[in-house]
All heavy atoms as an XYZ file, in Angstrom:
672
protein
N     244.077    226.939    227.166
C     243.227    228.045    226.841
C     243.044    228.124    225.290
O     242.002    228.532    224.828
C     243.821    229.338    227.371
C     242.919    230.475    227.211
S     243.378    231.642    228.497
C     242.096    232.753    228.287
N     244.066    227.787    224.604
C     243.912    227.841    223.094
C     242.967    226.766    222.609
O     242.320    226.925    221.562
C     245.316    227.641    222.458
O     245.800    226.363    222.758
N     242.826    225.661    223.299
C     241.830    224.657    222.962
C     240.436    225.181    223.141
O     239.581    224.872    222.350
C     241.985    223.379    223.865
C     243.261    222.598    223.512
O     243.751    222.783    222.389
N     243.728    221.792    224.486
N     240.198    225.993    224.121
C     238.855    226.578    224.332
C     238.490    227.500    223.207
O     237.384    227.530    222.759
C     238.792    227.307    225.680
C     238.869    226.367    226.872
C     238.815    227.143    228.226
O     238.506    228.371    228.115
O     239.076    226.486    229.210
N     239.423    228.297    222.851
C     239.228    229.202    221.761
C     238.891    228.455    220.411
O     237.948    228.887    219.674
C     240.397    230.194    221.530
N     239.657    227.441    220.170
C     239.378    226.689    218.921
C     237.977    225.975    219.025
O     237.349    225.922    218.050
C     240.521    225.666    218.728
C     241.825    226.249    218.344
O     241.786    227.396    217.846
N     242.895    225.540    218.484
N     237.672    225.500    220.185
C     236.374    224.835    220.302
C     235.245    225.822    220.105
O     234.274    225.514    219.435
N     235.365    227.041    220.640
C     234.277    228.009    220.478
C     234.180    228.444    219.000
O     233.137    228.660    218.433
C     234.546    229.236    221.332
C     234.319    228.960    222.817
C     234.552    230.202    223.638
C     234.386    229.942    225.068
N     234.635    231.122    225.905
N     235.345    228.610    218.339
C     235.340    228.980    216.953
C     234.663    227.939    216.083
O     233.854    228.213    215.206
C     236.787    229.251    216.453
O     237.377    230.169    217.326
C     236.733    229.741    215.040
N     234.925    226.681    216.391
C     234.293    225.612    215.611
C     232.784    225.556    215.835
O     232.044    225.387    214.866
C     234.926    224.223    215.960
C     236.353    224.074    215.494
C     236.887    222.730    215.868
C     238.365    222.597    215.448
N     238.907    221.298    215.851
N     232.368    225.764    217.054
C     230.942    225.688    217.320
C     230.254    226.880    216.703
O     229.258    226.765    215.991
C     230.736    225.762    218.820
C     231.172    224.420    219.471
C     229.208    225.952    219.140
C     231.164    224.430    221.003
N     230.812    228.046    216.823
C     230.184    229.297    216.161
C     230.172    229.096    214.675
O     229.181    229.492    214.020
C     230.965    230.514    216.611
C     230.805    230.806    218.006
O     229.842    230.360    218.634
O     231.665    231.636    218.618
N     231.235    228.620    214.027
C     231.219    228.469    212.612
C     230.186    227.412    212.192
O     229.625    227.511    211.078
C     232.625    228.121    212.104
O     232.989    226.862    212.577
N     230.004    226.407    213.048
C     229.034    225.330    212.722
C     227.612    225.925    212.726
O     226.809    225.593    211.930
N     227.352    226.800    213.646
C     226.024    227.477    213.696
C     225.763    228.389    212.551
O     224.653    228.458    212.006
C     225.864    228.201    215.060
C     225.681    227.320    216.228
C     225.452    228.172    217.478
C     225.377    227.324    218.686
N     225.225    228.117    219.925
N     226.848    229.107    212.105
C     226.622    230.168    211.159
C     226.659    229.533    209.750
O     225.746    229.676    208.915
C     227.700    231.225    211.298
C     227.625    232.204    210.137
C     227.544    231.971    212.570
N     227.754    228.832    209.444
C     227.980    228.340    208.070
C     227.259    227.043    207.797
O     226.666    226.873    206.708
N     227.229    226.102    208.717
C     226.610    224.782    208.535
C     225.091    224.976    208.513
O     224.559    225.997    208.373
N     224.374    224.023    208.609
C     222.947    224.084    208.616
C     222.479    222.688    208.711
O     222.710    221.867    207.858
N     221.755    222.415    209.760
C     221.192    221.121    209.929
C     219.913    220.922    209.119
O     219.536    221.763    208.329
N     219.275    219.848    209.467
C     218.075    219.495    208.726
C     216.986    220.545    208.953
O     216.249    220.950    208.047
C     217.564    218.113    209.184
C     216.212    217.699    208.590
C     216.119    217.328    207.324
C     215.159    217.689    209.345
C     214.985    217.018    206.704
C     213.861    217.454    208.835
C     213.784    217.080    207.521
N     216.869    221.004    210.255
C     215.834    221.968    210.565
C     216.048    223.263    209.859
O     215.087    223.866    209.399
C     215.810    222.196    212.074
C     214.703    223.050    212.520
C     214.576    223.098    214.031
N     213.501    223.942    214.441
C     212.901    223.866    215.557
N     213.168    223.003    216.426
N     211.909    224.752    215.769
N     217.288    223.732    209.740
C     217.614    224.946    209.086
C     217.266    224.856    207.604
O     216.632    225.753    207.047
C     219.100    225.251    209.282
O     219.455    226.372    208.430
N     217.545    223.727    206.945
C     217.244    223.586    205.586
C     215.736    223.449    205.374
O     215.162    223.972    204.405
C     217.936    222.307    205.057
C     219.399    222.459    204.967
C     220.075    221.213    204.421
C     221.572    221.393    204.393
N     222.295    220.206    203.917
N     215.067    222.809    206.290
C     213.567    222.718    206.202
C     212.954    224.094    206.333
O     212.034    224.374    205.588
C     213.098    221.768    207.302
C     211.637    221.471    207.299
C     211.193    220.748    206.006
C     211.185    220.604    208.461
N     213.374    224.898    207.306
C     212.828    226.215    207.441
C     213.097    227.057    206.229
O     212.178    227.778    205.780
C     213.468    226.861    208.704
C     212.814    226.397    209.937
O     211.646    225.873    209.968
N     213.496    226.607    211.104
N     214.274    226.873    205.642
C     214.516    227.637    204.385
C     213.627    227.261    203.289
O     213.031    228.101    202.582
C     215.972    227.410    204.006
C     216.314    228.020    202.618
N     216.389    229.385    202.438
C     216.538    227.440    201.441
C     216.614    229.574    201.147
N     216.742    228.441    200.564
N     213.366    225.957    203.138
C     212.493    225.487    202.064
C     211.047    225.885    202.337
O     210.332    226.227    201.387
C     212.602    223.974    202.011
N     210.657    225.878    203.582
C     209.259    226.217    203.925
C     208.938    227.761    203.677
O     207.857    228.124    203.201
C     208.892    225.850    205.308
C     208.681    224.364    205.603
C     208.473    224.154    207.113
C     207.530    223.824    204.794
N     209.870    228.575    204.076
C     209.618    229.985    204.121
C     210.303    230.852    203.038
O     210.242    232.010    203.063
C     209.977    230.532    205.533
C     209.200    229.892    206.554
C     209.861    229.059    207.531
C     207.838    230.028    206.648
C     209.115    228.423    208.556
C     207.100    229.395    207.697
C     207.725    228.587    208.606
O     207.049    227.988    209.565
N     210.993    230.250    202.113
C     211.736    230.950    201.133
C     210.846    231.517    200.035
O     211.070    232.600    199.547
C     212.854    230.032    200.506
O     212.277    229.044    199.719
N     209.896    230.777    199.606
C     208.973    231.208    198.563
C     209.580    230.970    197.152
O     209.064    231.464    196.180
N     210.674    230.270    197.055
C     211.272    229.986    195.759
C     210.341    229.119    194.944
O     209.608    228.223    195.536
C     212.615    229.283    195.905
C     213.752    230.169    196.547
C     215.072    229.456    196.751
O     215.305    228.501    195.924
O     215.797    229.828    197.583
N     210.339    229.265    193.662
C     209.428    228.512    192.749
C     209.649    227.007    192.911
O     208.593    226.233    192.985
C     209.618    228.913    191.352
C     209.088    230.280    191.078
C     209.220    230.627    189.619
C     208.629    231.956    189.312
N     208.714    232.328    187.857
N     210.849    226.554    193.058
C     211.049    225.091    193.103
C     210.542    224.541    194.421
O     210.038    223.411    194.461
C     212.515    224.717    192.948
C     213.518    225.306    193.958
C     214.933    224.945    193.631
C     215.882    225.486    194.644
N     217.237    225.123    194.417
N     210.618    225.383    195.530
C     210.097    224.912    196.816
C     208.603    224.871    196.829
O     207.999    223.955    197.387
C     210.673    225.750    197.947
C     212.151    225.654    198.121
N     212.867    226.658    198.671
C     213.025    224.691    197.817
C     214.189    226.315    198.704
N     214.230    225.127    198.201
N     207.994    225.881    196.221
C     206.522    225.919    196.099
C     206.056    224.756    195.310
O     205.046    224.036    195.672
C     206.055    227.208    195.489
C     204.549    227.238    195.261
C     206.428    228.403    196.418
N     206.701    224.466    194.183
C     206.227    223.385    193.302
C     206.433    222.050    194.047
O     205.559    221.153    194.012
C     207.108    223.325    192.050
C     206.801    222.225    191.120
C     205.615    222.298    190.384
C     207.603    221.153    190.962
C     205.222    221.298    189.485
C     207.278    220.079    190.085
C     206.102    220.157    189.369
N     207.543    221.895    194.750
C     207.757    220.626    195.523
C     206.642    220.460    196.596
O     206.106    219.396    196.878
C     209.139    220.620    196.168
N     206.258    221.565    197.286
C     205.225    221.531    198.266
C     203.849    221.129    197.650
O     203.108    220.315    198.183
N     203.570    221.680    196.491
C     202.264    221.303    195.838
C     202.292    219.848    195.427
O     201.252    219.186    195.528
C     202.066    222.227    194.556
C     201.758    223.649    194.907
C     201.727    224.473    193.621
C     200.396    223.811    195.583
N     203.413    219.408    194.920
C     203.478    217.945    194.552
C     203.285    217.076    195.752
O     202.590    216.091    195.724
C     204.786    217.638    193.856
C     205.092    216.192    193.714
C     204.840    218.321    192.481
N     203.938    217.453    196.874
C     203.835    216.683    198.098
C     202.401    216.646    198.604
O     201.841    215.587    198.987
C     204.711    217.213    199.124
C     204.824    216.493    200.428
C     205.468    215.138    200.220
C     205.647    217.270    201.444
N     201.719    217.780    198.650
C     200.337    217.876    199.120
C     199.388    217.079    198.205
O     198.492    216.395    198.619
C     199.891    219.337    199.224
C     200.637    219.979    200.353
C     198.357    219.435    199.416
C     200.405    221.512    200.450
N     199.593    217.205    196.891
C     198.819    216.430    195.949
C     198.957    214.923    196.162
O     197.990    214.211    196.164
C     199.270    216.778    194.549
O     198.985    218.184    194.339
C     198.362    216.041    193.527
N     200.168    214.474    196.389
C     200.408    213.022    196.619
C     199.807    212.556    197.935
O     199.161    211.541    197.955
C     201.937    212.789    196.648
N     199.881    213.388    198.974
C     199.296    212.973    200.261
C     197.813    212.840    200.196
O     197.276    211.908    200.789
C     199.636    214.048    201.335
C     198.850    213.895    202.585
C     201.147    213.940    201.654
N     197.149    213.649    199.421
C     195.685    213.561    199.345
C     195.146    212.684    198.180
O     194.051    212.095    198.318
C     195.018    214.963    199.200
C     195.088    215.742    200.478
C     196.026    216.683    200.685
C     194.193    215.459    201.489
C     196.061    217.375    201.852
C     194.202    216.114    202.694
C     195.165    217.121    202.857
N     195.937    212.560    197.117
C     195.413    211.777    195.998
C     195.646    210.310    196.146
O     194.850    209.472    195.618
C     196.020    212.277    194.678
O     197.401    212.080    194.669
N     196.686    209.866    196.753
C     196.945    208.446    196.919
C     195.864    207.750    197.725
O     195.288    206.733    197.269
C     198.359    208.202    197.483
C     198.534    206.716    197.941
C     199.416    208.569    196.504
N     195.500    208.281    198.941
C     194.390    207.609    199.629
C     193.035    207.659    198.869
O     192.246    206.691    198.916
C     194.314    208.387    200.937
C     195.634    209.031    201.119
C     196.099    209.296    199.721
N     192.788    208.753    198.198
C     191.571    208.932    197.463
C     191.555    207.831    196.315
O     190.473    207.170    196.135
C     191.458    210.283    196.871
C     190.222    210.518    195.960
C     189.007    210.733    196.364
C     190.181    210.360    194.543
N     188.169    210.850    195.307
C     188.858    210.532    194.143
C     191.101    210.018    193.589
C     188.447    210.459    192.864
C     190.711    209.950    192.213
C     189.399    210.221    191.931
N     192.634    207.617    195.667
C     192.678    206.617    194.585
C     192.489    205.207    195.138
O     191.806    204.451    194.545
C     194.043    206.717    193.857
C     194.247    205.635    192.865
C     193.585    205.661    191.646
C     195.091    204.554    193.137
C     193.780    204.668    190.691
C     195.273    203.563    192.228
C     194.587    203.583    191.038
N     193.130    204.976    196.262
C     193.018    203.647    196.879
C     191.619    203.403    197.371
O     191.115    202.197    197.311
C     193.995    203.461    198.018
C     195.488    203.456    197.601
C     196.394    203.446    198.845
C     195.779    202.287    196.708
N     190.862    204.353    197.815
C     189.544    204.121    198.307
C     188.530    203.933    197.152
O     187.560    203.251    197.271
C     189.051    205.354    199.144
C     189.664    205.468    200.474
S     188.970    206.631    201.593
C     188.710    208.066    200.532
N     188.829    204.517    196.022
C     187.818    204.578    194.902
C     188.212    203.629    193.755
O     187.514    203.708    192.738
C     187.745    206.017    194.349
C     187.050    206.881    195.399
O     186.104    206.487    196.062
N     187.561    208.094    195.489
N     189.208    202.857    193.907
C     189.643    202.097    192.697
C     188.753    200.960    192.332
O     188.607    200.606    191.188
C     191.046    201.569    192.869
C     191.248    200.569    194.008
C     192.656    200.168    194.154
N     192.829    199.519    195.415
C     193.898    198.814    195.737
N     194.890    198.793    194.943
N     193.982    198.299    196.931
N     188.043    200.385    193.225
C     187.170    199.187    192.851
C     185.679    199.488    192.809
O     184.914    198.691    192.318
N     185.328    200.660    193.216
C     183.831    200.918    193.312
C     183.350    201.702    192.110
O     184.086    202.560    191.592
C     183.541    201.663    194.606
O     184.190    202.948    194.552
N     182.144    201.396    191.739
C     181.536    202.136    190.638
C     180.640    203.158    191.257
O     179.782    202.853    192.112
C     180.669    201.186    189.775
C     179.894    201.852    188.677
C     178.940    200.963    188.007
C     178.055    201.745    187.138
N     176.799    201.056    186.846
N     180.798    204.395    190.927
C     179.961    205.508    191.458
C     178.602    205.416    190.811
O     178.426    205.348    189.638
C     180.603    206.790    191.246
C     181.896    206.982    191.920
N     181.993    207.152    193.241
C     183.190    207.001    191.463
C     183.231    207.289    193.593
N     183.978    207.133    192.484
N     177.589    205.419    191.630
C     176.241    205.417    191.191
C     175.589    206.791    191.233
O     175.879    207.594    192.173
C     175.397    204.514    192.035
C     175.728    203.039    191.949
C     174.850    202.174    192.794
O     174.092    202.637    193.595
N     174.894    200.860    192.536
N     174.820    207.077    190.202
C     174.099    208.370    190.248
C     172.899    208.180    191.083
O     172.489    207.138    191.502
C     173.708    208.750    188.821
O     172.687    207.902    188.311
N     172.257    209.339    191.385
C     171.024    209.363    192.164
C     169.929    208.532    191.480
O     169.195    207.806    192.101
C     170.615    210.753    192.449
C     169.482    210.832    193.408
N     169.500    210.394    194.701
C     168.123    211.262    193.191
C     168.275    210.586    195.253
N     167.476    211.079    194.370
N     169.887    208.663    190.174
C     168.843    207.977    189.355
C     169.053    206.438    189.481
O     168.172    205.716    189.629
C     168.956    208.415    187.880
C     167.811    207.827    187.092
C     166.429    208.249    187.477
O     166.328    209.420    188.026
N     165.477    207.435    187.343
N     170.291    205.952    189.424
C     170.688    204.552    189.574
C     170.182    204.076    190.962
O     169.583    202.983    191.045
C     172.099    204.288    189.398
C     172.592    204.534    187.922
O     171.775    204.557    187.047
O     173.786    204.703    187.814
N     170.396    204.833    191.940
C     170.008    204.481    193.284
C     168.511    204.393    193.395
O     167.955    203.415    193.978
C     170.529    205.482    194.316
C     169.998    205.287    195.712
C     170.581    204.341    196.503
C     168.990    206.068    196.184
C     170.094    204.113    197.749
C     168.500    205.819    197.456
C     169.042    204.873    198.229
O     168.578    204.638    199.551
N     167.715    205.359    192.814
C     166.262    205.309    192.894
C     165.722    204.095    192.111
O     164.815    203.424    192.623
C     165.681    206.586    192.283
C     165.901    207.851    193.081
C     165.384    209.050    192.379
C     165.243    207.716    194.473
N     166.290    203.724    191.006
C     165.853    202.580    190.264
C     166.075    201.316    191.044
O     165.244    200.429    191.057
C     166.594    202.567    188.883
C     166.154    203.589    187.905
C     166.960    203.654    186.637
O     167.889    202.776    186.514
O     166.760    204.522    185.819
N     167.246    201.213    191.640
C     167.544    200.035    192.518
C     166.550    199.890    193.688
O     166.125    198.850    194.009
C     169.008    200.129    192.965
C     169.490    198.865    193.651
C     170.965    199.019    193.992
C     171.515    197.835    194.675
N     172.922    197.969    195.061
N     166.288    201.059    194.289
C     165.306    201.019    195.428
C     163.987    200.678    194.997
O     163.231    199.934    195.677
C     165.333    202.422    196.120
N     163.544    201.194    193.837
C     162.171    200.827    193.313
C     162.102    199.330    192.968
O     161.100    198.713    193.281
C     161.876    201.663    192.057
C     161.550    203.121    192.347
O     161.151    203.382    193.532
O     161.631    203.923    191.467
N     163.153    198.818    192.395
C     163.138    197.391    192.057
C     163.089    196.552    193.343
O     162.306    195.542    193.392
C     164.441    197.057    191.297
C     164.530    195.601    190.807
C     165.751    195.392    190.020
C     165.932    193.920    189.615
N     167.163    193.650    188.921
N     163.857    196.883    194.320
C     163.823    196.159    195.612
C     162.480    196.278    196.255
O     161.899    195.243    196.819
C     164.939    196.624    196.579
N     161.897    197.473    196.229
C     160.515    197.633    196.880
C     159.504    196.836    196.140
O     158.639    196.186    196.744
C     160.226    199.139    196.817
C     158.936    199.486    197.583
C     158.611    200.942    197.484
N     159.663    201.811    197.980
C     160.461    202.653    197.252
N     160.157    202.743    195.927
N     161.396    203.335    197.738
N     159.518    196.789    194.821
C     158.548    196.018    194.068
C     158.674    194.533    194.340
O     157.685    193.837    194.393
C     158.622    196.331    192.535
O     159.849    195.910    192.020
N     159.899    194.058    194.410
C     160.168    192.690    194.709
C     159.648    192.285    196.135
O     158.997    191.302    196.325
C     161.594    192.335    194.646
C     162.108    192.201    193.200
C     163.603    191.890    193.160
O     164.278    191.873    194.125
N     164.145    191.593    191.951
N     159.848    193.198    197.069
C     159.442    192.888    198.427
C     157.886    192.932    198.531
O     157.310    192.098    199.124
C     160.040    194.052    199.353
C     159.754    193.794    200.806
C     160.468    194.795    201.679
N     159.878    196.176    201.511
C     160.558    197.173    201.009
N     161.897    196.998    200.708
N     160.027    198.338    200.842
N     157.236    193.863    197.832
C     155.799    193.939    197.882
C     155.144    192.822    197.099
O     154.051    192.319    197.490
C     155.319    195.279    197.276
C     155.650    196.507    198.142
C     155.295    197.747    197.406
C     155.043    196.429    199.457
N     155.752    192.373    195.999
C     155.164    191.248    195.221
C     155.329    189.950    195.934
O     154.554    189.016    195.737
C     155.790    191.240    193.802
O     157.155    190.831    193.955
N     156.378    189.767    196.760
C     156.568    188.501    197.430
C     155.801    188.457    198.759
O     155.656    187.419    199.336
C     158.019    188.250    197.642
O     158.573    189.220    198.515
N     155.374    189.543    199.299
C     154.718    189.493    200.635
C     153.345    188.803    200.562
O     153.088    188.039    201.497
C     154.522    190.953    201.139
O     153.653    191.676    200.324
N     152.472    188.840    199.528
C     151.216    188.043    199.585
C     151.490    186.550    199.562
O     150.774    185.784    200.150
C     150.452    188.500    198.296
C     151.065    189.825    197.963
C     152.476    189.795    198.465
N     152.611    186.141    198.882
C     152.919    184.714    198.804
C     153.273    184.239    200.235
O     152.932    183.134    200.612
C     154.022    184.486    197.803
C     154.480    183.055    197.754
C     153.594    184.897    196.422
N     154.005    185.039    200.878
C     154.544    184.655    202.205
C     153.382    184.585    203.260
O     153.279    183.747    204.127
C     155.520    185.671    202.752
N     152.368    185.452    202.993
C     151.207    185.408    203.971
C     150.244    184.264    203.687
O     149.486    183.875    204.544
C     150.433    186.783    203.894
O     149.894    186.953    202.579
N     150.227    183.754    202.489
C     149.381    182.613    202.108
C     149.799    181.330    202.751
O     149.051    180.382    202.947
C     149.296    182.459    200.589
N     151.039    181.179    203.116
C     151.563    179.982    203.737
C     151.036    179.767    205.055
O     150.644    179.799    205.945
C     153.100    180.005    203.755
C     153.701    179.848    202.389
C     155.150    179.773    202.498
C     155.875    179.629    201.179
N     157.243    179.625    201.249
């Protein structure tokens, strides 16, 4: 019977005093401490900025004006070469 009492005491003290991963995670999520808020912001920034950086690292962003100029150039080339193709 004394073994049962010791076992219950150990389990109860483990629940109260100890704290598993989930307990620590809940504390960090809901505490509102400045260091936890800062760590959350850093984590969210990393999660969204790393894929954005990897997607945009090799491409040059074109403005709308650049796109229009490129389209006009392609259109003029296509129209200027069509009479030559029809003469054949």
